C-alpha positions as CSV (number, residue, x, y, z in Angstrom):
1,M,95.4,-180.0,-15.4
2,A,94.7,-177.6,-12.6
3,Q,97.0,-174.6,-12.5
4,G,99.8,-175.0,-9.9
5,K,99.1,-178.7,-9.4
6,A,101.1,-181.8,-10.2
7,S,99.7,-185.1,-11.2
8,I,100.3,-188.7,-10.0
9,R,99.0,-192.0,-11.2
10,V,97.5,-194.4,-8.7
11,Y,96.4,-198.0,-9.4
12,L,93.3,-199.2,-7.6
13,S,91.1,-202.2,-7.9
14,P,88.2,-201.5,-10.3
15,E,85.7,-201.9,-7.4
16,I,87.5,-199.3,-5.2
17,K,87.9,-196.9,-8.1
18,D,84.2,-197.2,-9.0
19,S,83.0,-196.8,-5.4
20,F,85.3,-193.8,-4.8
21,K,84.1,-192.1,-8.0
22,T,80.4,-192.8,-7.3
23,T,80.7,-191.7,-3.7
24,C,82.4,-188.4,-4.7
25,F,79.8,-187.8,-7.4
26,L,76.9,-188.4,-5.1
27,K,78.3,-186.1,-2.5
28,G,79.2,-183.4,-5.1
29,L,83.0,-183.8,-4.3
30,N,86.0,-183.7,-6.5
31,M,88.1,-186.9,-6.5
32,S,91.3,-184.9,-6.8
33,D,90.4,-182.7,-3.8
34,I,89.6,-185.7,-1.6
35,S,92.8,-187.5,-2.7
36,D,94.8,-184.4,-1.8
37,E,93.2,-184.3,1.6
38,L,93.7,-188.0,2.3
39,I,97.4,-187.9,1.2
40,E,98.0,-184.7,3.2
41,S,96.5,-186.4,6.3
42,W,98.5,-189.5,5.8
43,L,101.7,-187.5,5.4
44,K,101.1,-185.6,8.7
45,E,100.9,-189.0,10.5
46,N,103.7,-190.8,8.6
47,A,106.3,-188.4,7.2
48,V,109.7,-188.7,8.7
49,G,112.4,-186.0,8.4
50,I,111.0,-184.3,5.4
51,V,111.0,-180.5,5.4
52,T,108.0,-178.9,3.7
53,E,106.8,-175.3,3.5
54,E,104.4,-176.0,6.4
55,N,106.9,-177.4,8.8
56,S,110.1,-175.5,7.8
57,P,111.6,-173.3,10.5
58,S,110.8,-169.6,10.2
59,P,113.7,-167.3,9.3
């Protein structure tokens, strides 16, 4: 596991998993990095009332 990272388990259909894995490989991308970017983007659009380091008020 990468230093300073937490893991999650995600269940996908075999077709989506294989397509994601193949596309990342062919583009030279890391599946975890892409997943992180997608989840971060989704949270920016959908998170409600959750304080994170990025959106916490400055002291």
